[in-house]
PyMOL Python script that loads the backbone (N, CA, C, O; Angstrom):
from pymol import cmd

cmd.read_pdbstr("""\
ATOM      1  N   MET A   1      50.023 161.239  63.922  1.00  0.00           N
ATOM      2  CA  MET A   1      50.489 161.119  62.566  1.00  0.00           C
ATOM      3  C   MET A   1      52.013 160.995  62.523  1.00  0.00           C
ATOM      4  O   MET A   1      52.555 160.202  61.754  1.00  0.00           O
ATOM      5  N   ILE A   2      52.689 161.771  63.339  1.00  0.00           N
ATOM      6  CA  ILE A   2      54.155 161.735  63.370  1.00  0.00           C
ATOM      7  C   ILE A   2      54.629 160.387  63.920  1.00  0.00           C
ATOM      8  O   ILE A   2      55.653 159.872  63.472  1.00  0.00           O
ATOM      9  N   THR A   3      53.912 159.814  64.870  1.00  0.00           N
ATOM     10  CA  THR A   3      54.334 158.532  65.435  1.00  0.00           C
ATOM     11  C   THR A   3      54.303 157.426  64.383  1.00  0.00           C
ATOM     12  O   THR A   3      55.145 156.529  64.415  1.00  0.00           O
ATOM     13  N   ILE A   4      53.370 157.470  63.469  1.00  0.00           N
ATOM     14  CA  ILE A   4      53.303 156.462  62.406  1.00  0.00           C
ATOM     15  C   ILE A   4      54.540 156.564  61.514  1.00  0.00           C
ATOM     16  O   ILE A   4      55.103 155.543  61.118  1.00  0.00           O
ATOM     17  N   ILE A   5      54.965 157.781  61.198  1.00  0.00           N
ATOM     18  CA  ILE A   5      56.155 157.991  60.363  1.00  0.00           C
ATOM     19  C   ILE A   5      57.405 157.513  61.102  1.00  0.00           C
ATOM     20  O   ILE A   5      58.268 156.872  60.502  1.00  0.00           O
ATOM     21  N   VAL A   6      57.512 157.816  62.390  1.00  0.00           N
ATOM     22  CA  VAL A   6      58.677 157.405  63.187  1.00  0.00           C
ATOM     23  C   VAL A   6      58.730 155.889  63.296  1.00  0.00           C
ATOM     24  O   VAL A   6      59.793 155.293  63.126  1.00  0.00           O
ATOM     25  N   VAL A   7      57.591 155.257  63.579  1.00  0.00           N
ATOM     26  CA  VAL A   7      57.553 153.798  63.696  1.00  0.00           C
ATOM     27  C   VAL A   7      57.904 153.165  62.346  1.00  0.00           C
ATOM     28  O   VAL A   7      58.634 152.175  62.320  1.00  0.00           O
ATOM     29  N   GLY A   8      57.422 153.689  61.253  1.00  0.00           N
ATOM     30  CA  GLY A   8      57.741 153.161  59.930  1.00  0.00           C
ATOM     31  C   GLY A   8      59.210 153.307  59.597  1.00  0.00           C
ATOM     32  O   GLY A   8      59.807 152.405  59.009  1.00  0.00           O
ATOM     33  N   THR A   9      59.801 154.434  59.965  1.00  0.00           N
ATOM     34  CA  THR A   9      61.229 154.674  59.714  1.00  0.00           C
ATOM     35  C   THR A   9      62.088 153.710  60.523  1.00  0.00           C
ATOM     36  O   THR A   9      63.059 153.158  60.004  1.00  0.00           O
ATOM     37  N   VAL A  10      61.739 153.505  61.786  1.00  0.00           N
ATOM     38  CA  VAL A  10      62.498 152.586  62.647  1.00  0.00           C
ATOM     39  C   VAL A  10      62.379 151.163  62.115  1.00  0.00           C
ATOM     40  O   VAL A  10      63.369 150.433  62.075  1.00  0.00           O
ATOM     41  N   ALA A  11      61.187 150.767  61.710  1.00  0.00           N
ATOM     42  CA  ALA A  11      60.990 149.414  61.182  1.00  0.00           C
ATOM     43  C   ALA A  11      61.769 149.219  59.882  1.00  0.00           C
ATOM     44  O   ALA A  11      62.370 148.165  59.678  1.00  0.00           O
ATOM     45  N   ALA A  12      61.765 150.202  59.016  1.00  0.00           N
ATOM     46  CA  ALA A  12      62.494 150.101  57.754  1.00  0.00           C
ATOM     47  C   ALA A  12      63.992 150.024  57.986  1.00  0.00           C
ATOM     48  O   ALA A  12      64.678 149.243  57.326  1.00  0.00           O
ATOM     49  N   SER A  13      64.517 150.827  58.918  1.00  0.00           N
ATOM     50  CA  SER A  13      65.953 150.772  59.191  1.00  0.00           C
ATOM     51  C   SER A  13      66.336 149.464  59.871  1.00  0.00           C
ATOM     52  O   SER A  13      67.438 148.963  59.649  1.00  0.00           O
ATOM     53  N   ALA A  14      65.455 148.897  60.694  1.00  0.00           N
ATOM     54  CA  ALA A  14      65.744 147.600  61.314  1.00  0.00           C
ATOM     55  C   ALA A  14      65.793 146.504  60.250  1.00  0.00           C
ATOM     56  O   ALA A  14      66.680 145.652  60.283  1.00  0.00           O
ATOM     57  N   MET A  15      64.869 146.519  59.328  1.00  0.00           N
ATOM     58  CA  MET A  15      64.870 145.526  58.250  1.00  0.00           C
ATOM     59  C   MET A  15      66.102 145.689  57.351  1.00  0.00           C
ATOM     60  O   MET A  15      66.676 144.701  56.892  1.00  0.00           O
ATOM     61  N   PHE A  16      66.495 146.917  57.109  1.00  0.00           N
ATOM     62  CA  PHE A  16      67.687 147.170  56.301  1.00  0.00           C
ATOM     63  C   PHE A  16      68.939 146.635  56.994  1.00  0.00           C
ATOM     64  O   PHE A  16      69.810 146.052  56.348  1.00  0.00           O
ATOM     65  N   ALA A  17      69.028 146.834  58.316  1.00  0.00           N
ATOM     66  CA  ALA A  17      70.177 146.341  59.069  1.00  0.00           C
ATOM     67  C   ALA A  17      70.215 144.818  59.067  1.00  0.00           C
ATOM     68  O   ALA A  17      71.285 144.222  58.947  1.00  0.00           O
ATOM     69  N   ILE A  18      69.049 144.185  59.200  1.00  0.00           N
ATOM     70  CA  ILE A  18      68.998 142.722  59.179  1.00  0.00           C
ATOM     71  C   ILE A  18      69.431 142.189  57.809  1.00  0.00           C
ATOM     72  O   ILE A  18      70.181 141.216  57.729  1.00  0.00           O
ATOM     73  N   LEU A  19      68.971 142.809  56.759  1.00  0.00           N
ATOM     74  CA  LEU A  19      69.358 142.379  55.416  1.00  0.00           C
ATOM     75  C   LEU A  19      70.854 142.555  55.173  1.00  0.00           C
ATOM     76  O   LEU A  19      71.478 141.717  54.522  1.00  0.00           O
ATOM     77  N   LEU A  20      71.430 143.632  55.689  1.00  0.00           N
ATOM     78  CA  LEU A  20      72.877 143.834  55.535  1.00  0.00           C
ATOM     79  C   LEU A  20      73.663 142.744  56.249  1.00  0.00           C
ATOM     80  O   LEU A  20      74.656 142.243  55.720  1.00  0.00           O
ATOM     81  N   LYS A  21      73.224 142.376  57.444  1.00  0.00           N
ATOM     82  CA  LYS A  21      73.930 141.328  58.193  1.00  0.00           C
ATOM     83  C   LYS A  21      73.818 139.982  57.493  1.00  0.00           C
ATOM     84  O   LYS A  21      74.773 139.204  57.498  1.00  0.00           O
ATOM     85  N   LEU A  22      72.678 139.696  56.896  1.00  0.00           N
ATOM     86  CA  LEU A  22      72.496 138.409  56.230  1.00  0.00           C
ATOM     87  C   LEU A  22      73.398 138.269  55.007  1.00  0.00           C
ATOM     88  O   LEU A  22      73.985 137.210  54.786  1.00  0.00           O
ATOM     89  N   PHE A  23      73.506 139.311  54.229  1.00  0.00           N
ATOM     90  CA  PHE A  23      74.262 139.212  52.976  1.00  0.00           C
ATOM     91  C   PHE A  23      75.746 139.519  53.134  1.00  0.00           C
ATOM     92  O   PHE A  23      76.534 139.132  52.272  1.00  0.00           O
ATOM     93  N   ALA A  24      76.155 140.194  54.193  1.00  0.00           N
ATOM     94  CA  ALA A  24      77.563 140.553  54.363  1.00  0.00           C
ATOM     95  C   ALA A  24      78.301 139.576  55.264  1.00  0.00           C
ATOM     96  O   ALA A  24      79.508 139.739  55.446  1.00  0.00           O
ATOM     97  N   GLY A  25      77.657 138.585  55.831  1.00  0.00           N
ATOM     98  CA  GLY A  25      78.277 137.679  56.794  1.00  0.00           C
ATOM     99  C   GLY A  25      79.284 136.719  56.200  1.00  0.00           C
ATOM    100  O   GLY A  25      80.358 136.536  56.772  1.00  0.00           O
ATOM    101  N   ASP A  26      78.975 136.096  55.065  1.00  0.00           N
ATOM    102  CA  ASP A  26      79.863 135.094  54.483  1.00  0.00           C
ATOM    103  C   ASP A  26      80.817 135.728  53.483  1.00  0.00           C
ATOM    104  O   ASP A  26      80.404 136.545  52.660  1.00  0.00           O
ATOM    105  N   PRO A  27      82.106 135.352  53.550  1.00  0.00           N
ATOM    106  CA  PRO A  27      83.036 135.872  52.547  1.00  0.00           C
ATOM    107  C   PRO A  27      82.744 135.235  51.201  1.00  0.00           C
ATOM    108  O   PRO A  27      82.251 134.109  51.144  1.00  0.00           O
ATOM    109  N   PRO A  28      83.036 135.925  50.135  1.00  0.00           N
ATOM    110  CA  PRO A  28      82.804 135.354  48.807  1.00  0.00           C
ATOM    111  C   PRO A  28      83.649 134.106  48.580  1.00  0.00           C
ATOM    112  O   PRO A  28      84.683 133.921  49.222  1.00  0.00           O
ATOM    113  N   GLU A  29      83.209 133.270  47.680  1.00  0.00           N
ATOM    114  CA  GLU A  29      83.907 132.023  47.383  1.00  0.00           C
ATOM    115  C   GLU A  29      85.299 132.275  46.812  1.00  0.00           C
ATOM    116  O   GLU A  29      86.192 131.444  46.976  1.00  0.00           O
ATOM    117  N   THR A  30      85.495 133.402  46.150  1.00  0.00           N
ATOM    118  CA  THR A  30      86.808 133.683  45.561  1.00  0.00           C
ATOM    119  C   THR A  30      87.858 133.887  46.649  1.00  0.00           C
ATOM    120  O   THR A  30      89.015 133.512  46.458  1.00  0.00           O
ATOM    121  N   GLU A  31      87.483 134.471  47.779  1.00  0.00           N
ATOM    122  CA  GLU A  31      88.463 134.655  48.861  1.00  0.00           C
ATOM    123  C   GLU A  31      88.901 133.310  49.415  1.00  0.00           C
ATOM    124  O   GLU A  31      90.075 133.128  49.737  1.00  0.00           O
ATOM    125  N   LYS A  32      87.982 132.370  49.531  1.00  0.00           N
ATOM    126  CA  LYS A  32      88.343 131.045  50.022  1.00  0.00           C
ATOM    127  C   LYS A  32      89.282 130.351  49.046  1.00  0.00           C
ATOM    128  O   LYS A  32      90.227 129.683  49.464  1.00  0.00           O
ATOM    129  N   LEU A  33      89.031 130.503  47.757  1.00  0.00           N
ATOM    130  CA  LEU A  33      89.907 129.895  46.759  1.00  0.00           C
ATOM    131  C   LEU A  33      91.294 130.530  46.777  1.00  0.00           C
ATOM    132  O   LEU A  33      92.300 129.838  46.616  1.00  0.00           O
ATOM    133  N   GLN A  34      91.347 131.845  46.971  1.00  0.00           N
ATOM    134  CA  GLN A  34      92.640 132.530  47.031  1.00  0.00           C
ATOM    135  C   GLN A  34      93.429 132.078  48.248  1.00  0.00           C
ATOM    136  O   GLN A  34      94.643 131.896  48.165  1.00  0.00           O
ATOM    137  N   LYS A  35      92.754 131.894  49.377  1.00  0.00           N
ATOM    138  CA  LYS A  35      93.450 131.422  50.577  1.00  0.00           C
ATOM    139  C   LYS A  35      94.011 130.024  50.346  1.00  0.00           C
ATOM    140  O   LYS A  35      95.124 129.722  50.774  1.00  0.00           O
ATOM    141  N   GLY A  36      93.253 129.180  49.678  1.00  0.00           N
ATOM    142  CA  GLY A  36      93.734 127.831  49.371  1.00  0.00           C
ATOM    143  C   GLY A  36      94.953 127.859  48.469  1.00  0.00           C
ATOM    144  O   GLY A  36      95.894 127.092  48.674  1.00  0.00           O
ATOM    145  N   ASP A  37      94.945 128.737  47.468  1.00  0.00           N
ATOM    146  CA  ASP A  37      96.102 128.857  46.572  1.00  0.00           C
ATOM    147  C   ASP A  37      97.335 129.350  47.312  1.00  0.00           C
ATOM    148  O   ASP A  37      98.442 128.866  47.073  1.00  0.00           O
ATOM    149  N   ILE A  38      97.149 130.307  48.205  1.00  0.00           N
ATOM    150  CA  ILE A  38      98.281 130.838  48.974  1.00  0.00           C
ATOM    151  C   ILE A  38      98.864 129.754  49.864  1.00  0.00           C
ATOM    152  O   ILE A  38     100.084 129.636  49.978  1.00  0.00           O
ATOM    153  N   ILE A  39      98.010 128.963  50.496  1.00  0.00           N
ATOM    154  CA  ILE A  39      98.502 127.892  51.370  1.00  0.00           C
ATOM    155  C   ILE A  39      99.275 126.857  50.551  1.00  0.00           C
ATOM    156  O   ILE A  39     100.304 126.357  51.006  1.00  0.00           O
ATOM    157  N   LYS A  40      98.790 126.531  49.347  1.00  0.00           N
ATOM    158  CA  LYS A  40      99.504 125.580  48.494  1.00  0.00           C
ATOM    159  C   LYS A  40     100.874 126.114  48.097  1.00  0.00           C
ATOM    160  O   LYS A  40     101.846 125.358  48.069  1.00  0.00           O
ATOM    161  N   GLN A  41     100.964 127.406  47.790  1.00  0.00           N
ATOM    162  CA  GLN A  41     102.248 128.000  47.421  1.00  0.00           C
ATOM    163  C   GLN A  41     103.219 127.993  48.588  1.00  0.00           C
ATOM    164  O   GLN A  41     104.403 127.705  48.417  1.00  0.00           O
ATOM    165  N   LEU A  42     102.717 128.310  49.777  1.00  0.00           N
ATOM    166  CA  LEU A  42     103.593 128.295  50.948  1.00  0.00           C
ATOM    167  C   LEU A  42     104.088 126.887  51.250  1.00  0.00           C
ATOM    168  O   LEU A  42     105.247 126.707  51.624  1.00  0.00           O
ATOM    169  N   LEU A  43     103.230 125.895  51.094  1.00  0.00           N
ATOM    170  CA  LEU A  43     103.638 124.516  51.319  1.00  0.00           C
ATOM    171  C   LEU A  43     104.707 124.092  50.318  1.00  0.00           C
ATOM    172  O   LEU A  43     105.672 123.421  50.684  1.00  0.00           O
ATOM    173  N   ALA A  44     104.538 124.483  49.051  1.00  0.00           N
ATOM    174  CA  ALA A  44     105.534 124.154  48.036  1.00  0.00           C
ATOM    175  C   ALA A  44     106.872 124.823  48.347  1.00  0.00           C
ATOM    176  O   ALA A  44     107.926 124.207  48.181  1.00  0.00           O
ATOM    177  N   LEU A  45     106.837 126.081  48.797  1.00  0.00           N
ATOM    178  CA  LEU A  45     108.082 126.774  49.142  1.00  0.00           C
ATOM    179  C   LEU A  45     108.774 126.111  50.325  1.00  0.00           C
ATOM    180  O   LEU A  45     109.997 125.971  50.322  1.00  0.00           O
ATOM    181  N   SER A  46     108.023 125.707  51.324  1.00  0.00           N
ATOM    182  CA  SER A  46     108.649 125.075  52.484  1.00  0.00           C
ATOM    183  C   SER A  46     109.255 123.727  52.109  1.00  0.00           C
ATOM    184  O   SER A  46     110.297 123.350  52.644  1.00  0.00           O
ATOM    185  N   GLU A  47     108.612 122.993  51.191  1.00  0.00           N
ATOM    186  CA  GLU A  47     109.191 121.729  50.742  1.00  0.00           C
ATOM    187  C   GLU A  47     110.476 121.962  49.957  1.00  0.00           C
ATOM    188  O   GLU A  47     111.414 121.172  50.060  1.00  0.00           O
ATOM    189  N   LEU A  48     110.527 123.041  49.173  1.00  0.00           N
ATOM    190  CA  LEU A  48     111.757 123.364  48.434  1.00  0.00           C
ATOM    191  C   LEU A  48     112.887 123.708  49.393  1.00  0.00           C
ATOM    192  O   LEU A  48     114.027 123.294  49.186  1.00  0.00           O
ATOM    193  N   GLU A  49     112.574 124.469  50.448  1.00  0.00           N
ATOM    194  CA  GLU A  49     113.603 124.837  51.425  1.00  0.00           C
ATOM    195  C   GLU A  49     114.104 123.604  52.160  1.00  0.00           C
ATOM    196  O   GLU A  49     115.302 123.489  52.417  1.00  0.00           O
ATOM    197  N   ASP A  50     113.217 122.681  52.502  1.00  0.00           N
ATOM    198  CA  ASP A  50     113.634 121.465  53.182  1.00  0.00           C
ATOM    199  C   ASP A  50     114.577 120.649  52.307  1.00  0.00           C
ATOM    200  O   ASP A  50     115.553 120.087  52.806  1.00  0.00           O
ATOM    201  N   GLY A  51     114.302 120.576  51.020  1.00  0.00           N
ATOM    202  CA  GLY A  51     115.177 119.849  50.103  1.00  0.00           C
ATOM    203  C   GLY A  51     116.522 120.521  49.950  1.00  0.00           C
ATOM    204  O   GLY A  51     117.544 119.844  49.830  1.00  0.00           O
ATOM    205  N   ALA A  52     116.540 121.852  49.953  1.00  0.00           N
ATOM    206  CA  ALA A  52     117.799 122.587  49.807  1.00  0.00           C
ATOM    207  C   ALA A  52     118.662 122.414  51.048  1.00  0.00           C
ATOM    208  O   ALA A  52     119.886 122.336  50.944  1.00  0.00           O
ATOM    209  N   VAL A  53     118.050 122.354  52.201  1.00  0.00           N
ATOM    210  CA  VAL A  53     118.813 122.191  53.440  1.00  0.00           C
ATOM    211  C   VAL A  53     119.454 120.812  53.482  1.00  0.00           C
ATOM    212  O   VAL A  53     120.583 120.671  53.952  1.00  0.00           O
ATOM    213  N   LYS A  54     118.757 119.804  53.000  1.00  0.00           N
ATOM    214  CA  LYS A  54     119.288 118.444  53.043  1.00  0.00           C
ATOM    215  C   LYS A  54     120.444 118.254  52.065  1.00  0.00           C
ATOM    216  O   LYS A  54     121.307 117.410  52.306  1.00  0.00           O
ATOM    217  N   THR A  55     120.489 119.009  50.974  1.00  0.00           N
ATOM    218  CA  THR A  55     121.520 118.811  49.966  1.00  0.00           C
ATOM    219  C   THR A  55     122.774 119.640  50.214  1.00  0.00           C
ATOM    220  O   THR A  55     123.743 119.506  49.467  1.00  0.00           O
ATOM    221  N   LYS A  56     122.790 120.482  51.224  1.00  0.00           N
ATOM    222  CA  LYS A  56     123.985 121.293  51.494  1.00  0.00           C
ATOM    223  C   LYS A  56     125.127 120.412  51.981  1.00  0.00           C
ATOM    224  O   LYS A  56     124.912 119.385  52.625  1.00  0.00           O
ATOM    225  N   ALA A  57     126.340 120.835  51.660  1.00  0.00           N
ATOM    226  CA  ALA A  57     127.524 120.110  52.089  1.00  0.00           C
ATOM    227  C   ALA A  57     127.704 120.282  53.596  1.00  0.00           C
ATOM    228  O   ALA A  57     127.344 121.321  54.151  1.00  0.00           O
ATOM    229  N   PRO A  58     128.253 119.281  54.250  1.00  0.00           N
ATOM    230  CA  PRO A  58     128.457 119.413  55.691  1.00  0.00           C
ATOM    231  C   PRO A  58     129.521 120.468  55.996  1.00  0.00           C
ATOM    232  O   PRO A  58     130.427 120.710  55.199  1.00  0.00           O
ATOM    233  N   VAL A  59     129.390 121.072  57.137  1.00  0.00           N
ATOM    234  CA  VAL A  59     130.322 122.110  57.568  1.00  0.00           C
ATOM    235  C   VAL A  59     131.618 121.433  58.002  1.00  0.00           C
ATOM    236  O   VAL A  59     131.577 120.472  58.770  1.00  0.00           O
ATOM    237  N   PRO A  60     132.769 121.912  57.527  1.00  0.00           N
ATOM    238  CA  PRO A  60     134.033 121.288  57.931  1.00  0.00           C
ATOM    239  C   PRO A  60     134.274 121.506  59.423  1.00  0.00           C
ATOM    240  O   PRO A  60     133.832 122.509  59.984  1.00  0.00           O
ATOM    241  N   PRO A  61     134.968 120.576  60.062  1.00  0.00           N
ATOM    242  CA  PRO A  61     135.209 120.722  61.501  1.00  0.00           C
ATOM    243  C   PRO A  61     136.172 121.877  61.774  1.00  0.00           C
ATOM    244  O   PRO A  61     136.973 122.258  60.920  1.00  0.00           O
ATOM    245  N   ARG A  62     136.073 122.409  62.958  1.00  0.00           N
ATOM    246  CA  ARG A  62     136.949 123.512  63.354  1.00  0.00           C
ATOM    247  C   ARG A  62     138.366 123.002  63.576  1.00  0.00           C
ATOM    248  O   ARG A  62     138.560 121.858  63.986  1.00  0.00           O
ATOM    249  N   PRO A  63     139.359 123.849  63.305  1.00  0.00           N
ATOM    250  CA  PRO A  63     140.740 123.411  63.559  1.00  0.00           C
ATOM    251  C   PRO A  63     140.975 123.250  65.055  1.00  0.00           C
ATOM    252  O   PRO A  63     140.376 123.941  65.880  1.00  0.00           O
ATOM    253  N   GLN A  64     141.862 122.321  65.378  1.00  0.00           N
ATOM    254  CA  GLN A  64     142.164 122.058  66.781  1.00  0.00           C
ATOM    255  C   GLN A  64     142.947 123.222  67.376  1.00  0.00           C
ATOM    256  O   GLN A  64     143.786 123.807  66.691  1.00  0.00           O
ATOM    257  N   PRO A  65     142.691 123.570  68.633  1.00  0.00           N
ATOM    258  CA  PRO A  65     143.437 124.674  69.248  1.00  0.00           C
ATOM    259  C   PRO A  65     144.922 124.337  69.382  1.00  0.00           C
ATOM    260  O   PRO A  65     145.296 123.177  69.555  1.00  0.00           O
ATOM    261  N   VAL A  66     145.755 125.368  69.300  1.00  0.00           N
ATOM    262  CA  VAL A  66     147.200 125.207  69.383  1.00  0.00           C
ATOM    263  C   VAL A  66     147.581 124.888  70.827  1.00  0.00           C
ATOM    264  O   VAL A  66     147.003 125.428  71.770  1.00  0.00           O
ATOM    265  N   ASP A  67     148.543 124.021  70.977  1.00  0.00           N
ATOM    266  CA  ASP A  67     148.988 123.624  72.309  1.00  0.00           C
ATOM    267  C   ASP A  67     149.592 124.829  73.033  1.00  0.00           C
ATOM    268  O   ASP A  67     150.346 125.599  72.438  1.00  0.00           O
ATOM    269  N   ASN A  68     149.270 124.988  74.286  1.00  0.00           N
ATOM    270  CA  ASN A  68     149.744 126.135  75.073  1.00  0.00           C
ATOM    271  C   ASN A  68     151.251 126.102  75.307  1.00  0.00           C
ATOM    272  O   ASN A  68     151.832 127.141  75.619  1.00  0.00           O
ATOM    273  N   ALA A  69     151.898 124.965  75.169  1.00  0.00           N
ATOM    274  CA  ALA A  69     153.344 124.879  75.403  1.00  0.00           C
ATOM    275  C   ALA A  69     154.108 125.626  74.313  1.00  0.00           C
ATOM    276  O   ALA A  69     155.212 126.106  74.569  1.00  0.00           O
ATOM    277  N   SER A  70     153.552 125.739  73.106  1.00  0.00           N
ATOM    278  CA  SER A  70     154.260 126.412  72.031  1.00  0.00           C
ATOM    279  C   SER A  70     154.123 127.932  72.107  1.00  0.00           C
ATOM    280  O   SER A  70     154.901 128.647  71.476  1.00  0.00           O
ATOM    281  N   LYS A  71     153.154 128.436  72.863  1.00  0.00           N
ATOM    282  CA  LYS A  71     152.976 129.882  73.004  1.00  0.00           C
ATOM    283  C   LYS A  71     153.880 130.406  74.107  1.00  0.00           C
ATOM    284  O   LYS A  71     154.133 129.707  75.088  1.00  0.00           O
ATOM    285  N   PRO A  72     154.373 131.641  73.952  1.00  0.00           N
ATOM    286  CA  PRO A  72     155.175 132.217  75.041  1.00  0.00           C
ATOM    287  C   PRO A  72     154.274 132.499  76.240  1.00  0.00           C
ATOM    288  O   PRO A  72     153.119 132.899  76.095  1.00  0.00           O
ATOM    289  N   ASP A  73     154.831 132.281  77.414  1.00  0.00           N
ATOM    290  CA  ASP A  73     154.059 132.462  78.642  1.00  0.00           C
ATOM    291  C   ASP A  73     153.916 133.948  78.939  1.00  0.00           C
ATOM    292  O   ASP A  73     154.908 134.658  79.098  1.00  0.00           O
ATOM    293  N   LYS A  74     152.691 134.402  79.012  1.00  0.00           N
ATOM    294  CA  LYS A  74     152.432 135.796  79.366  1.00  0.00           C
ATOM    295  C   LYS A  74     151.722 135.795  80.703  1.00  0.00           C
ATOM    296  O   LYS A  74     150.587 135.332  80.827  1.00  0.00           O
ATOM    297  N   SER A  75     152.392 136.306  81.671  1.00  0.00           N
ATOM    298  CA  SER A  75     151.747 136.395  82.977  1.00  0.00           C
ATOM    299  C   SER A  75     150.877 137.644  82.985  1.00  0.00           C
ATOM    300  O   SER A  75     151.094 138.546  82.175  1.00  0.00           O
ATOM    301  N   PRO A  76     149.914 137.717  83.865  1.00  0.00           N
ATOM    302  CA  PRO A  76     149.039 138.889  83.891  1.00  0.00           C
ATOM    303  C   PRO A  76     149.761 140.159  84.332  1.00  0.00           C
ATOM    304  O   PRO A  76     149.193 141.248  84.251  1.00  0.00           O
ATOM    305  N   HIS A  77     151.005 140.036  84.798  1.00  0.00           N
ATOM    306  CA  HIS A  77     151.736 141.206  85.272  1.00  0.00           C
ATOM    307  C   HIS A  77     152.615 141.822  84.194  1.00  0.00           C
ATOM    308  O   HIS A  77     153.294 142.814  84.461  1.00  0.00           O
ATOM    309  N   THR A  78     152.625 141.272  82.993  1.00  0.00           N
ATOM    310  CA  THR A  78     153.443 141.851  81.931  1.00  0.00           C
ATOM    311  C   THR A  78     152.531 142.428  80.861  1.00  0.00           C
ATOM    312  O   THR A  78     151.439 141.911  80.624  1.00  0.00           O
ATOM    313  N   ASN A  79     152.979 143.497  80.215  1.00  0.00           N
ATOM    314  CA  ASN A  79     152.186 144.096  79.136  1.00  0.00           C
ATOM    315  C   ASN A  79     152.628 143.514  77.809  1.00  0.00           C
ATOM    316  O   ASN A  79     153.399 142.555  77.791  1.00  0.00           O
ATOM    317  N   ALA A  80     152.169 144.055  76.717  1.00  0.00           N
ATOM    318  CA  ALA A  80     152.448 143.513  75.385  1.00  0.00           C
ATOM    319  C   ALA A  80     153.925 143.563  75.034  1.00  0.00           C
ATOM    320  O   ALA A  80     154.401 142.707  74.287  1.00  0.00           O
ATOM    321  N   VAL A  81     154.661 144.531  75.545  1.00  0.00           N
ATOM    322  CA  VAL A  81     156.077 144.680  75.230  1.00  0.00           C
ATOM    323  C   VAL A  81     156.912 143.703  76.052  1.00  0.00           C
ATOM    324  O   VAL A  81     158.042 143.391  75.674  1.00  0.00           O
ATOM    325  N   GLY A  82     156.383 143.224  77.149  1.00  0.00           N
ATOM    326  CA  GLY A  82     157.119 142.300  78.000  1.00  0.00           C
ATOM    327  C   GLY A  82     157.599 142.953  79.280  1.00  0.00           C
ATOM    328  O   GLY A  82     158.252 142.302  80.096  1.00  0.00           O
ATOM    329  N   ARG A  83     157.298 144.196  79.470  1.00  0.00           N
ATOM    330  CA  ARG A  83     157.689 144.882  80.702  1.00  0.00           C
ATOM    331  C   ARG A  83     156.676 144.600  81.795  1.00  0.00           C
ATOM    332  O   ARG A  83     155.488 144.406  81.537  1.00  0.00           O
ATOM    333  N   THR A  84     157.161 144.583  82.983  1.00  0.00           N
ATOM    334  CA  THR A  84     156.247 144.338  84.099  1.00  0.00           C
ATOM    335  C   THR A  84     155.456 145.606  84.394  1.00  0.00           C
ATOM    336  O   THR A  84     155.952 146.723  84.248  1.00  0.00           O
ATOM    337  N   THR A  85     154.240 145.403  84.805  1.00  0.00           N
ATOM    338  CA  THR A  85     153.389 146.559  85.108  1.00  0.00           C
ATOM    339  C   THR A  85     153.341 146.763  86.610  1.00  0.00           C
ATOM    340  O   THR A  85     153.593 145.851  87.397  1.00  0.00           O
ATOM    341  N   CYS A  86     153.016 147.964  86.972  1.00  0.00           N
ATOM    342  CA  CYS A  86     152.957 148.321  88.390  1.00  0.00           C
ATOM    343  C   CYS A  86     151.529 148.092  88.881  1.00  0.00           C
ATOM    344  O   CYS A  86     150.594 148.752  88.426  1.00  0.00           O
ATOM    345  N   LEU A  87     151.374 147.178  89.788  1.00  0.00           N
ATOM    346  CA  LEU A  87     150.052 146.903  90.333  1.00  0.00           C
ATOM    347  C   LEU A  87     149.918 147.556  91.704  1.00  0.00           C
ATOM    348  O   LEU A  87     150.768 147.354  92.572  1.00  0.00           O
ATOM    349  N   THR A  88     148.869 148.329  91.903  1.00  0.00           N
ATOM    350  CA  THR A  88     148.652 148.953  93.210  1.00  0.00           C
ATOM    351  C   THR A  88     147.335 148.549  93.769  1.00  0.00           C
ATOM    352  O   THR A  88     146.973 148.974  94.866  1.00  0.00           O
TER     353      THR A  88
END
""", "prot")
cmd.dss("prot")
cmd.show_as("cartoon", "prot")
cmd.util.cbc("prot")
cmd.orient("prot")
């Protein structure tokens, strides 16, 4: 008598598990629509950024470095004051 109850319980739980897998497998249609809307918004934002990058003014060129002849010659043996340093 107990085996009939156990077999019935196992069969019922197996059928319940199968039914859960069948109905829970596919995402609802609203999630697919939301994903599509998000992708459209991201595409629109990226197109706006591309347009903004193209309309920016060009960066001005860097100034040319000063000629070394106009700078005072500092040898590695002199400090900031102009005194010679003691190298050991």
